[in-house]
N, C-alpha and C positions, 0 to 999 in steps of 0.2 A: 407908456401903456397904464389899468388905470386894474382894480382889482375891487369887488364888493364885499367890507366888512360889516356883519350885521348891517347890512342893507342901505350901507354906505359904499360911495365909488370912491378912494382913495389911488393918488398915484403910487405906480408902485418904489418900491424901496430899490436900493443896489443890491442888497442881500437879494429880493425876491427876483429880481432881473438875471443875476448870478443862478438862481433855481431855476427858471423857463429855462432859462437857455442850455444849461443840463439836460433839460430830460430830454429823452432819447425820440429821433422823429421814426415815426412811422413808411417804411417804404413804401415807393407810388404803387408798387403791384398789390401790396396787402391793402393796402388805401381804396386801389378798385374794386377787389375782389372783395372787402367789409361791405361795402356801398351794393353791388350786386346782390351777396347775399340775405343785406337786407329786405330784398324786394322779392327774391327768386331763391328757392332752392337749387342745389345742385341737378336731382331730378327733375326737376322743372325745367332747368337751362337747357339740359340736354333734351328733352323730350321736343323745346321749341328747336333748337337745332337741328335734331332728327327730322322735325318735321316742317323745314323750312321751307319744301317746295309743297309741300299740302297745303301748307297754311302760313300764307306769305307775310298777311297782312299781320298775323300776334307775332311773324320774325323781325317783320319791320319795325313793328313799337319796341319790340325788345333793343334790336338794335342800336335802334334811336337813342334808347335810353343810356346804354352801354355807350357807346360815343360821346354822349350828353356827360356823364361822369368823368369820361377819359377830358376831355375838353375844360373842363372842371377843377381836374386834381394837376392839370397840367400848369391852368395859371396862378391855382396855388404856389405851386412849385417854383413856378417867375416870379413870385409874388415875394418867395422865399427867399430867394438868391439875389 
């Protein structure tokens, strides 16, 4: 791994690696929710879910977005393991 120091990328030292490895990881479910909230508020999400039969295109767009996020986060988890 590398880090940027004053605009120059350098390799991490052993101390840096220990520090990075000790950082807490955000749970999968929390990462998903955070990414959804970056685009949809709770009120927006509830409205889309409530109106899924009357606005199927809007629901399909929302659902595809959520499924894409879940796939990406699953890939991140697999890469970490």
